[in-house]
Backbone as CSV, one residue per row, in Angstrom:
resi,resn,N_x,N_y,N_z,CA_x,CA_y,CA_z,C_x,C_y,C_z
1,MET,120.698,-152.210,9.524,120.997,-152.934,10.738,120.821,-152.004,11.922
2,ASN,120.147,-152.482,12.931,119.957,-151.729,14.152,121.040,-152.137,15.138
3,LYS,121.969,-151.243,15.443,123.096,-151.614,16.299,122.689,-151.875,17.740
4,PHE,121.463,-151.536,18.112,120.988,-151.782,19.468,120.201,-153.081,19.578
5,ASP,119.993,-153.751,18.476,119.247,-155.013,18.457,120.232,-156.170,18.365
6,PRO,120.383,-156.975,19.436,121.377,-158.060,19.398,121.092,-159.097,18.318
7,ASP,119.822,-159.335,17.979,119.497,-160.281,16.916,119.984,-159.773,15.568
8,SER,119.905,-158.469,15.350,120.365,-157.869,14.108,121.873,-158.036,13.960
9,VAL,122.608,-157.807,15.026,124.057,-157.952,15.000,124.432,-159.413,14.764
10,ALA,123.745,-160.330,15.430,124.029,-161.761,15.272,123.774,-162.206,13.835
11,SER,122.691,-161.731,13.226,122.395,-162.132,11.850,123.430,-161.555,10.877
12,MET,123.926,-160.357,11.130,124.952,-159.762,10.276,126.261,-160.541,10.389
13,LEU,126.626,-160.958,11.602,127.839,-161.752,11.787,127.704,-163.110,11.115
14,ALA,126.517,-163.728,11.204,126.282,-165.017,10.541,126.383,-164.853,9.026
15,LEU,125.872,-163.753,8.501,125.947,-163.484,7.063,127.407,-163.330,6.616
16,ASP,128.190,-162.597,7.369,129.608,-162.436,7.029,130.344,-163.766,7.070
17,ALA,130.047,-164.601,8.068,130.692,-165.916,8.174,130.301,-166.803,6.999
18,ALA,129.040,-166.780,6.602,128.584,-167.595,5.470,129.240,-167.138,4.171
19,MET,129.418,-165.847,3.995,130.060,-165.347,2.778,131.511,-165.799,2.694
20,ASP,132.165,-165.918,3.850,133.555,-166.385,3.868,133.665,-167.868,3.515
21,GLU,132.566,-168.614,3.594,132.575,-170.053,3.324,132.005,-170.395,1.951
22,HIS,132.113,-169.484,1.005,131.591,-169.725,-0.335,132.255,-170.967,-0.930
23,PRO,131.481,-171.870,-1.569,132.048,-173.104,-2.116,133.094,-172.889,-3.207
24,ASP,132.992,-171.815,-3.972,133.946,-171.555,-5.049,134.234,-170.056,-5.106
25,PRO,135.228,-169.584,-4.368,135.517,-168.146,-4.308,135.860,-167.524,-5.663
26,ARG,136.252,-168.336,-6.648,136.583,-167.811,-7.979,135.354,-167.677,-8.867
27,ASP,134.164,-167.880,-8.324,132.919,-167.902,-9.094,132.488,-166.532,-9.607
28,GLY,133.093,-165.504,-9.152,132.716,-164.165,-9.601,132.365,-163.291,-8.418
29,PRO,132.052,-162.030,-8.684,131.762,-161.111,-7.587,130.466,-161.474,-6.860
30,LEU,130.455,-161.244,-5.570,129.285,-161.507,-4.745,128.333,-160.319,-4.837
31,GLN,127.073,-160.592,-5.128,126.042,-159.566,-5.184,125.079,-159.812,-4.028
32,ARG,124.798,-158.784,-3.247,123.861,-158.932,-2.128,122.547,-158.257,-2.463
33,PHE,121.460,-158.870,-2.019,120.148,-158.248,-2.121,119.980,-157.316,-0.925
34,SER,119.250,-156.210,-1.098,118.924,-155.395,0.068,117.912,-156.183,0.906
35,VAL,117.799,-155.850,2.158,116.904,-156.569,3.069,115.465,-156.538,2.556
36,TRP,115.079,-155.458,1.899,113.704,-155.307,1.426,113.467,-155.972,0.081
37,ALA,114.522,-156.407,-0.590,114.380,-156.987,-1.931,114.783,-158.457,-1.991
38,GLU,114.886,-159.134,-0.848,115.277,-160.544,-0.850,114.129,-161.387,-1.404
39,PRO,114.326,-162.047,-2.557,113.235,-162.838,-3.136,113.013,-164.148,-2.379
40,GLN,111.755,-164.584,-2.353,111.426,-165.885,-1.775,111.804,-166.957,-2.783
41,VAL,112.393,-168.051,-2.283,112.854,-169.123,-3.157,112.497,-170.484,-2.564
42,LEU,112.554,-171.494,-3.428,112.385,-172.885,-3.019,113.636,-173.658,-3.384
43,ILE,114.072,-174.511,-2.465,115.131,-175.471,-2.742,114.507,-176.814,-2.393
44,GLY,114.098,-177.551,-3.402,113.326,-178.769,-3.163,111.983,-178.377,-2.568
45,GLU,111.707,-178.829,-1.365,110.460,-178.481,-0.668,110.689,-177.417,0.397
46,ARG,111.928,-176.979,0.569,112.242,-176.001,1.603,112.127,-174.586,1.056
47,ARG,111.518,-173.720,1.831,111.305,-172.335,1.444,112.275,-171.435,2.199
48,GLY,112.756,-170.395,1.540,113.664,-169.459,2.187,113.731,-168.150,1.430
49,ARG,114.717,-167.344,1.761,114.933,-166.054,1.093,116.365,-165.994,0.599
50,ALA,116.538,-165.528,-0.627,117.880,-165.347,-1.190,118.498,-164.090,-0.586
51,VAL,119.694,-164.225,-0.055,120.387,-163.120,0.599,121.452,-162.535,-0.321
52,ALA,122.176,-163.417,-1.011,123.261,-163.000,-1.899,123.433,-164.068,-2.977
53,TYR,124.178,-163.722,-4.033,124.394,-164.687,-5.106,125.677,-164.379,-5.858
54,THR,126.186,-165.400,-6.512,127.276,-165.270,-7.468,126.762,-165.880,-8.768
55,ARG,127.638,-166.079,-9.717,127.214,-166.614,-11.005,126.596,-168.012,-10.881
56,SER,127.122,-168.859,-10.003,126.688,-170.259,-9.931,126.063,-170.679,-8.616
57,TYR,126.047,-169.791,-7.608,125.540,-170.154,-6.282,124.646,-169.065,-5.716
58,GLY,123.773,-169.455,-4.788,122.958,-168.503,-4.053,123.060,-168.781,-2.566
59,LEU,123.133,-167.732,-1.771,123.142,-167.851,-0.314,121.710,-167.669,0.157
60,ILE,121.159,-168.728,0.760,119.748,-168.754,1.123,119.590,-168.766,2.635
61,ARG,118.677,-167.918,3.148,118.339,-167.884,4.570,117.069,-168.717,4.755
62,MET,117.171,-169.742,5.607,116.027,-170.610,5.882,115.883,-170.791,7.384
63,THR,114.729,-171.302,7.790,114.508,-171.642,9.185,114.881,-173.099,9.379
64,GLY,115.748,-173.363,10.343,116.182,-174.721,10.631,115.098,-175.516,11.344
65,THR,115.346,-176.795,11.544,114.362,-177.666,12.196,114.115,-177.264,13.645
66,ASP,115.082,-176.610,14.282,114.917,-176.176,15.670,114.405,-174.741,15.779
67,GLY,114.054,-174.130,14.642,113.522,-172.772,14.632,114.567,-171.687,14.475
68,SER,115.832,-172.054,14.418,116.896,-171.064,14.245,117.044,-170.693,12.770
69,THR,117.694,-169.578,12.527,117.953,-169.141,11.158,119.239,-169.776,10.659
70,VAL,119.175,-170.336,9.438,120.310,-171.020,8.847,120.625,-170.357,7.508
71,LEU,121.909,-170.092,7.256,122.359,-169.572,5.967,123.136,-170.673,5.271
72,GLU,122.694,-171.033,4.049,123.336,-172.114,3.301,123.553,-171.707,1.856
73,TRP,124.677,-172.167,1.275,124.944,-171.972,-0.142,124.298,-173.105,-0.923
74,HIS,123.646,-172.771,-2.043,123.044,-173.774,-2.930,123.403,-173.439,-4.366
75,ARG,123.513,-174.468,-5.186,123.779,-174.261,-6.618,122.599,-173.521,-7.235
76,ALA,122.881,-172.641,-8.159,121.840,-171.845,-8.804,120.806,-172.723,-9.506
77,THR,121.225,-173.869,-10.017,120.296,-174.758,-10.721,119.275,-175.391,-9.784
78,ASP,119.530,-175.399,-8.468,118.610,-175.976,-7.491,117.630,-174.959,-6.921
79,ILE,117.826,-173.677,-7.222,117.023,-172.602,-6.622,115.911,-172.203,-7.582
80,ARG,114.700,-172.147,-7.062,113.540,-171.711,-7.851,112.884,-170.528,-7.136
81,ARG,112.680,-169.442,-7.869,112.039,-168.264,-7.298,110.546,-168.526,-7.117
82,VAL,109.986,-168.024,-6.028,108.584,-168.244,-5.694,107.834,-166.916,-5.814
83,ASN,106.632,-166.981,-6.361,105.792,-165.798,-6.410,105.316,-165.518,-4.991
84,PRO,105.619,-164.346,-4.414,105.273,-164.090,-3.015,103.772,-164.095,-2.732
85,THR,102.934,-163.926,-3.725,101.492,-163.927,-3.494,100.911,-165.327,-3.529
86,ALA,101.699,-166.328,-3.969,101.187,-167.698,-4.066,101.315,-168.429,-2.759
């Protein structure tokens, strides 16, 4: 995180807020991907990047309809990993 970049700080605060809103806090320990290792995923027809995961859920970063970044929790059964070269 670059502390001089306001977008970086805003995204970190959004990530912390999303982690606090986990659908099932008893689901197990939260594992975060490093920024360089976030896999590309599909949820239905929507494409995004996995930011963190637990046993049954994944926190996915996607672009919203207005162009903003959205962090949403999805069930692991709904998430499909995408080959980045495809």
